[in-house]
C-alpha positions as CSV (number, residue, x, y, z in Angstrom):
1,M,0.0,0.0,0.0
2,S,2.9,2.4,0.7
3,G,3.8,2.3,-3.0
4,S,0.4,3.2,-4.4
5,P,1.1,5.7,-7.3
6,A,-2.2,7.4,-6.8
7,S,-1.6,8.5,-3.3
8,A,1.9,10.2,-3.4
9,P,3.5,12.8,-5.7
10,S,5.8,11.3,-8.4
11,G,9.0,12.4,-9.8
12,P,12.8,11.6,-9.8
13,G,14.0,10.9,-6.3
14,T,10.6,11.5,-4.6
15,D,10.4,8.1,-3.0
16,R,14.1,8.3,-1.8
17,A,13.4,11.8,-0.4
18,D,10.3,10.8,1.3
19,G,12.0,7.8,2.9
20,A,15.0,9.8,4.0
21,A,13.1,12.7,5.4
22,G,10.1,11.1,6.8
23,G,11.1,7.6,7.6
24,P,8.2,5.7,9.3
25,A,6.2,8.9,9.6
26,G,6.4,9.5,5.9
27,R,5.4,5.9,5.2
28,L,2.5,6.2,7.6
29,L,1.4,9.4,5.9
30,R,1.5,7.8,2.5
31,F,-0.5,4.9,3.8
32,V,-3.2,7.2,5.3
33,L,-3.4,9.0,2.0
34,A,-3.7,5.7,0.1
35,I,-6.7,4.6,2.1
36,L,-8.6,8.0,1.9
37,P,-11.2,8.7,-0.8
38,R,-10.1,10.6,-3.9
39,T,-12.7,13.3,-3.8
40,A,-13.0,16.1,-1.2
41,A,-16.7,15.1,-0.6
42,G,-15.5,11.5,0.0
43,R,-12.8,12.6,2.4
44,K,-15.5,14.6,4.5
45,L,-17.7,11.4,4.6
46,A,-14.7,9.4,5.8
47,A,-13.9,12.1,8.5
48,G,-17.5,11.8,9.6
49,A,-17.2,8.1,9.8
50,V,-14.2,8.3,12.0
51,A,-16.0,10.6,14.5
52,D,-18.9,8.2,14.5
53,S,-16.8,5.1,14.9
54,V,-14.8,6.6,17.8
55,G,-18.1,7.2,19.6
56,S,-19.4,3.7,18.7
57,G,-16.2,2.1,20.0
58,M,-16.5,4.0,23.4
59,F,-20.2,2.9,23.7
60,L,-19.7,-0.7,22.7
61,A,-16.8,-1.2,25.1
62,A,-18.4,0.3,28.2
63,S,-22.1,0.4,27.9
64,T,-23.0,-3.1,29.0
65,L,-20.7,-3.0,32.0
66,Y,-22.3,0.3,33.0
67,F,-25.9,-0.9,32.8
68,V,-25.1,-4.1,34.7
69,T,-22.7,-2.8,37.4
70,V,-23.7,0.9,37.8
71,V,-27.4,1.0,37.0
72,G,-27.9,-2.4,38.4
73,I,-29.9,-4.1,35.6
74,P,-29.4,-7.9,35.7
75,A,-27.2,-9.2,32.9
76,T,-29.9,-11.7,31.8
77,R,-32.4,-8.8,31.3
78,V,-29.8,-6.9,29.3
79,G,-29.2,-9.9,27.1
80,A,-32.9,-10.3,26.6
81,V,-33.3,-6.6,25.6
82,I,-30.5,-6.9,23.1
83,S,-32.1,-9.9,21.5
84,I,-35.6,-8.4,21.2
85,A,-34.0,-5.2,19.8
86,G,-32.2,-7.3,17.2
87,V,-35.6,-8.7,16.0
88,I,-36.9,-5.2,15.8
89,G,-33.9,-4.1,13.8
90,L,-34.5,-6.9,11.4
91,I,-37.5,-5.1,9.9
92,S,-36.8,-1.5,10.6
93,P,-34.8,-0.7,7.4
94,V,-37.7,-1.4,5.2
95,P,-40.1,1.4,6.3
96,F,-37.2,3.8,6.4
97,G,-36.2,2.7,2.9
98,R,-39.7,3.4,1.6
99,L,-39.7,6.9,3.3
100,A,-36.2,7.7,1.8
101,D,-37.5,6.8,-1.7
102,R,-40.3,9.3,-1.2
103,V,-38.7,12.3,0.4
104,G,-35.0,11.8,-0.4
105,P,-32.3,9.5,1.0
106,T,-30.0,12.2,2.4
107,R,-32.9,14.0,4.2
108,V,-34.0,10.8,5.9
109,Y,-30.4,9.8,6.7
110,V,-29.6,13.1,8.3
111,A,-32.8,13.0,10.3
112,L,-32.0,9.4,11.7
113,L,-28.5,10.6,12.6
114,A,-29.8,13.4,14.6
115,A,-32.5,11.2,16.3
116,R,-29.7,8.7,17.2
117,G,-27.7,11.6,18.6
118,V,-30.6,12.5,20.9
119,G,-31.3,8.9,21.8
120,Y,-27.7,8.0,22.7
121,A,-27.5,11.1,24.8
122,G,-30.6,9.8,26.6
123,F,-28.6,6.8,28.0
124,A,-26.8,9.2,30.3
125,L,-30.2,9.7,32.1
126,V,-31.2,6.0,32.3
127,D,-31.5,4.7,35.8
128,S,-33.8,1.7,35.6
129,F,-34.8,-1.2,33.4
130,W,-37.7,0.1,31.4
131,P,-36.1,3.3,30.1
132,Y,-33.0,1.2,29.1
133,A,-35.2,-1.4,27.3
134,V,-37.4,1.2,25.3
135,L,-34.3,3.3,24.4
136,T,-32.3,0.2,23.3
137,C,-35.1,-1.0,21.0
138,V,-35.8,2.4,19.4
139,L,-32.1,3.0,18.8
140,T,-31.4,-0.4,17.4
141,A,-34.3,0.3,14.8
142,L,-32.7,3.6,14.0
143,D,-29.2,2.1,13.8
144,R,-30.3,-0.6,11.4
145,G,-32.3,1.8,9.3
146,C,-29.3,4.0,8.8
147,S,-27.0,1.3,7.5
148,P,-28.5,0.8,3.9
149,L,-29.2,4.6,3.6
150,Q,-25.5,5.3,4.1
151,Q,-24.8,3.2,1.0
152,V,-27.4,5.2,-1.0
153,V,-26.0,8.5,0.1
154,V,-22.5,7.6,-0.8
155,G,-23.8,6.6,-4.2
156,L,-25.5,9.9,-4.6
157,I,-22.7,12.0,-3.4
158,E,-19.8,10.1,-5.0
159,G,-21.4,7.9,-7.6
160,G,-19.7,6.1,-10.4
161,E,-16.1,4.8,-10.0
162,N,-15.6,6.7,-6.8
163,Q,-18.4,4.9,-4.9
164,A,-16.5,1.6,-4.3
165,R,-13.3,3.3,-3.1
166,T,-15.2,5.6,-0.8
167,M,-17.2,2.9,0.8
168,A,-14.0,0.8,1.3
169,S,-12.3,3.8,2.8
170,I,-15.2,4.4,5.2
171,R,-14.8,0.9,6.4
172,S,-11.1,1.2,6.9
173,V,-11.2,4.4,8.8
174,R,-14.1,3.1,10.9
175,N,-11.9,0.2,12.1
176,I,-9.3,2.7,13.1
177,G,-11.9,4.9,14.9
178,L,-13.3,1.9,16.7
179,T,-9.8,1.0,18.0
180,A,-9.5,4.6,19.3
181,G,-12.9,4.4,20.9
182,F,-12.0,1.2,22.7
183,L,-8.9,2.8,24.1
184,L,-10.8,5.8,25.3
185,A,-13.5,3.6,26.9
186,G,-10.7,1.8,28.8
187,A,-9.9,5.1,30.6
188,V,-13.6,5.5,31.5
189,L,-13.7,1.9,32.8
190,A,-10.6,2.6,34.9
191,I,-12.3,5.7,36.5
192,E,-15.4,3.8,37.3
193,H,-17.5,6.9,38.1
194,R,-21.0,7.5,36.9
195,A,-20.1,10.9,35.7
196,A,-17.3,9.4,33.5
197,F,-19.9,7.1,31.8
198,A,-22.3,10.0,31.3
199,A,-19.5,12.0,29.6
200,L,-18.9,8.9,27.4
201,F,-22.5,8.7,26.3
202,L,-22.7,12.4,25.6
203,G,-19.5,12.2,23.6
204,N,-20.9,9.3,21.5
205,A,-24.1,11.3,21.0
206,L,-22.1,14.3,19.7
207,T,-20.5,12.2,16.9
208,F,-23.9,11.5,15.3
209,F,-24.4,15.3,15.1
210,V,-21.0,15.7,13.6
211,I,-21.7,13.2,10.7
212,A,-25.2,14.6,10.3
213,L,-23.7,18.1,9.8
214,V,-21.1,16.8,7.3
215,V,-23.7,15.0,5.2
216,E,-26.2,17.9,5.3
217,R,-23.5,20.4,4.2
218,L,-22.5,18.1,1.4
219,R,-26.1,17.7,0.3
220,R,-26.6,21.5,0.3
221,G,-23.4,22.1,-1.5
222,L,-23.8,19.5,-4.2
223,E,-27.6,20.1,-4.7
224,S,-27.8,23.9,-4.7
225,P,-28.9,25.6,-7.8
226,A,-25.7,27.6,-7.8
227,G,-23.6,24.4,-7.6
228,A,-25.5,22.8,-10.4
229,T,-25.0,25.9,-12.5
230,T,-21.3,26.1,-11.8
231,A,-21.0,22.4,-12.8
232,K,-22.8,22.9,-16.1
233,Q,-20.6,25.9,-16.9
234,A,-17.5,24.1,-16.0
235,G,-18.5,20.9,-17.6
236,P,-17.3,21.4,-21.2
237,G,-13.6,21.4,-21.3
238,P,-11.4,23.3,-23.8
239,E,-11.8,20.5,-26.3
240,Q,-15.5,20.9,-26.4
241,A,-15.2,24.7,-26.6
242,G,-13.8,24.5,-30.0
243,A,-15.6,21.4,-31.1
244,G,-16.8,21.2,-34.6
245,P,-20.2,20.0,-35.9
246,E,-19.1,16.4,-35.6
247,Q,-18.7,16.7,-31.8
248,A,-21.8,18.8,-31.4
249,G,-24.1,15.9,-31.9
250,P,-23.8,14.1,-28.5
251,E,-24.4,17.3,-26.5
252,P,-28.1,16.8,-26.0
253,E,-27.4,13.4,-24.5
254,Q,-24.8,14.9,-22.2
255,A,-27.0,17.8,-21.3
256,G,-29.7,15.6,-20.2
257,P,-28.2,13.3,-17.6
258,G,-30.4,10.6,-16.1
259,P,-31.7,10.6,-12.6
260,E,-28.7,8.8,-11.4
261,E,-26.3,11.7,-12.3
262,T,-28.0,14.9,-11.2
263,G,-31.7,14.2,-10.8
264,P,-32.0,12.8,-7.3
265,L,-29.7,15.4,-5.9
266,A,-31.5,18.3,-7.5
267,Q,-34.9,17.0,-6.8
268,E,-34.1,16.3,-3.1
269,A,-32.8,19.8,-2.7
270,A,-36.0,21.3,-4.0
271,G,-38.1,18.9,-1.8
272,E,-39.5,17.1,-4.8
273,P,-40.0,13.4,-5.3
274,D,-38.1,11.5,-7.9
275,S,-39.4,12.3,-11.3
276,G,-38.4,8.9,-12.6
277,P,-40.8,5.8,-12.8
278,T,-43.0,5.7,-9.8
279,R,-44.1,2.1,-10.2
280,V,-41.3,-0.2,-9.5
281,R,-41.6,-3.9,-8.5
282,S,-41.4,-4.4,-4.7
283,P,-38.1,-5.9,-3.6
284,F,-40.2,-8.6,-1.9
285,L,-41.7,-9.6,-5.2
286,D,-38.3,-9.6,-7.0
287,L,-37.3,-13.3,-6.6
288,R,-33.8,-12.9,-8.0
289,F,-33.0,-10.1,-5.7
290,L,-34.4,-12.0,-2.7
291,L,-32.3,-15.0,-3.5
292,F,-29.3,-12.8,-3.8
293,T,-30.1,-11.2,-0.4
294,V,-30.5,-14.7,1.3
295,S,-27.3,-16.0,-0.3
296,N,-25.4,-13.0,1.0
297,G,-26.8,-13.4,4.4
298,I,-25.6,-17.0,4.5
299,L,-22.1,-16.1,3.2
300,S,-22.0,-13.4,6.0
301,L,-21.8,-16.1,8.6
302,H,-18.1,-15.3,8.6
303,D,-18.9,-12.5,11.0
304,S,-20.4,-14.9,13.5
305,V,-17.4,-17.2,13.1
306,L,-15.0,-14.2,13.9
307,F,-16.8,-12.5,16.7
308,L,-18.7,-15.4,18.4
309,L,-17.3,-18.8,17.5
310,L,-13.6,-17.9,17.5
311,P,-13.2,-17.1,21.2
312,L,-15.3,-20.1,22.3
313,W,-13.6,-22.4,19.7
314,L,-10.1,-21.3,20.8
315,T,-10.6,-21.9,24.5
316,T,-12.6,-25.2,24.3
317,A,-11.4,-27.0,21.2
318,T,-7.7,-26.2,20.9
319,S,-4.7,-26.1,23.2
320,A,-3.9,-22.4,22.3
321,P,-3.8,-19.9,25.0
322,A,-7.0,-17.8,25.6
323,S,-4.9,-14.6,25.4
324,A,-4.5,-15.3,21.7
325,V,-8.2,-14.1,21.2
326,S,-7.2,-10.5,21.4
327,V,-4.3,-10.9,19.1
328,L,-6.5,-12.7,16.5
329,L,-9.1,-9.9,16.5
330,A,-6.3,-7.4,16.1
331,V,-5.1,-9.2,13.0
332,N,-8.6,-9.0,11.6
333,T,-8.9,-5.3,12.3
334,V,-5.4,-4.4,10.9
335,L,-5.9,-6.5,7.8
336,T,-9.4,-4.9,7.2
337,V,-7.8,-1.5,7.2
338,L,-5.1,-2.6,4.7
339,L,-7.3,-4.6,2.4
340,Q,-10.6,-2.6,1.9
341,V,-9.3,0.2,-0.4
342,Y,-7.0,-2.2,-2.3
343,V,-9.7,-4.8,-3.0
344,A,-12.1,-2.0,-4.1
345,K,-10.0,-1.4,-7.3
346,F,-11.1,-4.8,-8.5
347,A,-14.8,-4.0,-8.1
348,D,-15.2,-0.9,-10.3
349,T,-17.6,-2.7,-12.6
350,T,-20.5,-5.0,-12.1
351,A,-18.8,-7.9,-13.9
352,R,-15.6,-7.6,-12.0
353,A,-17.5,-7.4,-8.7
354,L,-19.3,-10.6,-9.7
355,R,-15.9,-12.3,-10.3
356,L,-14.7,-11.3,-6.9
357,I,-17.2,-13.8,-5.3
358,W,-14.9,-16.6,-6.5
359,F,-11.9,-14.8,-4.9
360,A,-13.9,-14.5,-1.7
361,L,-14.9,-18.2,-1.6
362,V,-11.4,-19.7,-1.8
363,P,-10.0,-18.2,1.4
364,L,-13.2,-18.7,3.2
365,L,-13.2,-22.5,2.3
366,L,-9.6,-22.8,3.1
367,S,-10.1,-21.1,6.5
368,C,-12.5,-23.8,7.6
369,G,-9.9,-26.5,6.8
370,V,-7.2,-24.6,8.8
371,F,-9.6,-24.1,11.7
372,A,-10.3,-27.8,11.8
373,G,-6.6,-28.7,11.6
374,A,-5.9,-26.5,14.6
375,E,-7.8,-28.8,16.8
376,Y,-5.2,-31.7,16.3
377,V,-2.0,-29.9,17.1
378,P,-0.3,-28.7,20.3
379,A,-0.7,-25.2,21.9
380,W,1.6,-23.0,19.8
381,P,1.2,-24.7,16.5
382,A,-2.6,-24.4,17.2
383,A,-2.1,-20.6,17.7
384,A,-0.2,-20.4,14.5
385,F,-3.0,-22.3,12.7
386,A,-5.6,-19.9,14.2
387,V,-3.6,-16.9,12.9
388,I,-3.5,-18.4,9.5
389,A,-7.2,-19.2,9.5
390,V,-8.1,-15.7,10.7
391,V,-6.0,-14.2,7.9
392,L,-7.8,-16.3,5.4
393,L,-11.2,-15.6,6.9
394,T,-10.5,-11.8,6.9
395,V,-9.4,-11.8,3.3
396,G,-12.5,-13.7,2.3
397,E,-14.7,-11.3,4.4
398,N,-13.2,-8.2,2.8
399,V,-13.4,-9.3,-0.7
400,H,-17.0,-10.5,-0.1
401,S,-18.0,-7.2,1.4
402,V,-16.6,-5.1,-1.4
403,A,-18.2,-7.3,-4.1
404,V,-21.7,-7.3,-2.6
405,W,-21.6,-3.6,-1.9
406,N,-21.3,-3.0,-5.6
407,L,-23.6,-5.8,-6.7
408,S,-26.4,-4.8,-4.4
409,Y,-26.2,-1.2,-5.5
410,D,-26.2,-2.1,-9.2
411,M,-29.1,-4.5,-8.8
412,S,-31.4,-2.0,-7.1
413,P,-33.6,0.1,-9.4
414,A,-32.8,3.8,-9.1
415,P,-36.3,5.0,-8.1
416,A,-36.5,2.3,-5.3
417,R,-32.8,2.0,-4.4
418,A,-33.3,2.7,-0.7
419,R,-36.1,0.2,-0.5
420,Y,-34.0,-2.5,-2.2
421,L,-30.9,-1.8,-0.2
422,A,-32.9,-1.8,3.0
423,T,-34.3,-5.2,1.9
424,F,-30.8,-6.4,1.2
425,S,-29.7,-5.5,4.7
426,L,-32.2,-8.0,6.1
427,G,-30.0,-10.8,5.0
428,V,-27.0,-9.6,7.1
429,T,-29.5,-8.8,10.1
430,G,-30.9,-12.3,9.8
431,Q,-27.4,-13.7,9.9
432,Q,-26.8,-11.9,13.2
433,I,-29.9,-13.6,14.7
434,V,-29.4,-17.1,13.2
435,G,-25.5,-17.2,13.2
436,P,-25.0,-17.3,16.9
437,V,-27.3,-20.2,17.4
438,L,-25.8,-22.1,14.4
439,M,-22.2,-21.5,15.7
440,T,-22.8,-22.5,19.3
441,A,-25.3,-25.4,18.7
442,V,-24.0,-26.9,15.5
443,V,-20.5,-25.9,14.4
444,L,-18.8,-25.9,17.8
445,P,-20.1,-29.2,19.1
446,L,-19.4,-31.2,15.8
447,G,-15.8,-30.2,15.7
448,T,-14.2,-31.2,12.3
449,S,-17.6,-32.2,10.9
450,G,-19.0,-28.8,11.9
451,W,-16.2,-27.0,10.0
452,A,-16.9,-29.2,7.0
453,L,-20.6,-28.4,7.1
454,L,-19.7,-24.6,7.4
455,A,-17.5,-24.9,4.3
456,G,-20.4,-26.6,2.4
457,V,-22.7,-23.7,3.5
458,F,-20.2,-21.1,2.3
459,L,-19.9,-22.9,-1.1
460,L,-23.6,-23.0,-1.6
461,A,-24.0,-19.4,-0.6
462,G,-21.2,-18.3,-3.0
463,L,-22.8,-20.2,-5.8
464,G,-26.1,-18.6,-5.0
465,L,-24.5,-15.1,-5.2
466,R,-22.9,-15.9,-8.5
467,A,-26.2,-17.2,-10.0
468,T,-28.3,-14.4,-8.9
469,G,-26.0,-11.4,-8.9
470,G,-25.0,-9.2,-11.9
471,P,-26.7,-7.0,-14.4
472,R,-30.5,-7.1,-14.8
473,P,-31.7,-8.4,-18.1
474,A,-32.6,-5.8,-20.7
475,P,-36.3,-4.8,-20.8
476,T,-38.5,-6.5,-23.4
477,A,-39.2,-4.8,-26.7
478,D,-42.7,-3.6,-25.7
479,H,-41.4,-1.7,-22.8
480,A,-37.7,-0.9,-23.8
481,P,-36.7,2.7,-23.1
482,A,-34.8,4.7,-25.6
483,P,-31.2,3.5,-26.2
484,E,-28.6,5.1,-23.7
485,P,-25.0,5.7,-24.4
486,A,-23.6,2.9,-22.2
487,V,-19.9,2.9,-21.6
488,T,-19.5,-0.8,-22.2
489,A,-21.7,-3.7,-22.9
490,G,-21.9,-7.2,-21.7
491,A,-21.5,-10.2,-24.0
492,T,-25.2,-10.7,-24.1
493,G,-26.0,-7.1,-25.0
494,S,-27.2,-6.0,-21.6
495,P,-26.4,-2.5,-20.6
496,A,-23.3,-2.2,-18.6
497,S,-24.7,0.3,-16.2
498,T,-27.3,-1.5,-14.0
499,D,-28.3,1.7,-12.3
500,T,-30.8,2.3,-15.0
501,P,-34.1,0.8,-13.7
502,T,-36.0,-1.8,-15.6
503,T,-39.3,-0.5,-17.1
504,P,-42.2,-1.7,-15.1
505,T,-45.0,-3.6,-16.6
506,P,-48.7,-3.3,-15.7
507,S,-48.4,-6.5,-13.6
508,E,-45.8,-4.9,-11.3
509,V,-47.0,-3.4,-8.1
510,T,-45.9,-0.3,-6.3
511,S,-43.8,-1.1,-3.2
């Protein structure tokens, strides 16, 4: 990553000078620049994500201990509330997605961020069970509703080739922010005073307002009439200024961008609904998209392997020391920071994102074999096996995540993108509910057979993603829209850009 040509100035002797002058600091700076988004708007989104993740890290590390030991809520009741909130969070993205498609994704996203800020600040006032239970359930619903909307907002603000890199950058910097939040929470836990916890909750709440302000300012800047006028004036380059009649022909097509390019931003700024097709098939009636969603949820079981099964497996099924758990989780975090932006380069088109599914499957399947092998060797070899297995699992996890980010976005019709991505998120949420039971009741007790079963599940899920993902078929002749200037075309003649929605037929229903 330190040698990325896009992230550092070039020229004779530049690398040597940087290495001599900056040393480790210079390499660190180049690495940071390499994982940041390319655009100013993307870097602002990444900065907001850092603030958000620092607060989330503080809350995750300290909240449960606070409510059990300081407020005095029994641990069993805390666990029950979290489980109930998870079920509520399973369905909450759908109504928020419908609302976002009607009034604008960024408006709803900013409103949800502000509501989360108020809610998390409210935790500082909680002193009994029922306020804790109600607030936890409400905030879980808001949290899950925000997740798919973030993807839509990044697509609207960044769009095109920058979207994949920006989403990958956000995930990378979030891991850095979470680590910082964990460390800050450690100081609060050391103080063990109620006022320190209250300050932590208020600090976490403040981060939501920070990112809401960042997104709102980006929305106003990019969607303002002045900004649109400036873009139009600055759009034609010097080559077009002196263009002859042969180059004047395509201008009507360039002057009339589809809703994916400027429409949603300008319409949302004006408070108007999308002017595109209003009747789009409900994602719950789109069988191919549902199968893609289910397959992705199943392949996402690698999350339950890492965060739930790994600690239990390491301490009960191997001879490795229990202290290795923290090392293994650190390996996952560091690799995620290193890999996300790099892998995103290979998902710049729908076809390439689809091919990445194979590159995700291979390390995931190999990790199951290495995990199984660790159960038959002594302590330190078992620890080494575990490190190798976590590296493989992390590589597969990151490649899978980047691929499905792009595929799910491309497979979602533009007028209903928020609804489709909200539905898509149900697969991951379902995994968070089913995964813990599957890992503790099936994979862990079965030992080697359990890892073999999990590998088979991964394989079937990957095949399901390959079979259902990719560009949508072109509309039928009776309903085909006017030809568009696609950048590239697939072998079958399908449009390369799958952002263009399919034309609805009379049999399709409004979601």
